[in-house]
Steps between C-alpha positions, in 0.01 A plus 500: 500500500485139612291356219620204303347467155512134392438599138785749494768422246860576595540764227163669557402785723322376808363655814833492685699638208261785435475578872880508517517744208238720664695496828819587313338811352350594837843468664646736240222747570471467879859417583591358838138515621438156347795329668340426842196334344710281272735403783196405710356294213833328450529418870149357513549272201863392526425164664168441326394308195641559153240757384570718804877478463475576130274801560730633771806463276329674210404784734857528630649499151246757384617761749873473431479809279355718776663845484635475857772248418648509850177394673439193286873426475523461878208256499649301214842487666346378825304223332747397229601164652135409554422596141793301361385194696173513305690364199474167686118513524325190371267705278617601153268804515674625815843439345394690186368787712815524711710496184305801375532677839877447507525630142316816612733529800802470268354760265411760763699412814816323389686631802285277723663195345859611554 
């Protein structure tokens, strides 16, 4: 969800956070069926403005718990260097989002980092 709420406090639930939680639960329920849509979203927004990058990262992090660990693990392994480069993004929101994504990768796909 590429909506940026100017009134959103950092510690509050916003549109992107709640959409990410919803996607996380859907990925647990639907499994690998959600992966192609999230990968497409990520690809469309990778080079875009901050709100798009942030939304794409939240979506990617939200599906790291998908039951088919191999399917998402392969995608994460293939894009790891690109993801790690996002720590250099000029936006603090993008850097915060990538930090969260990498923490989810460590939690559920540690082997990708070794």
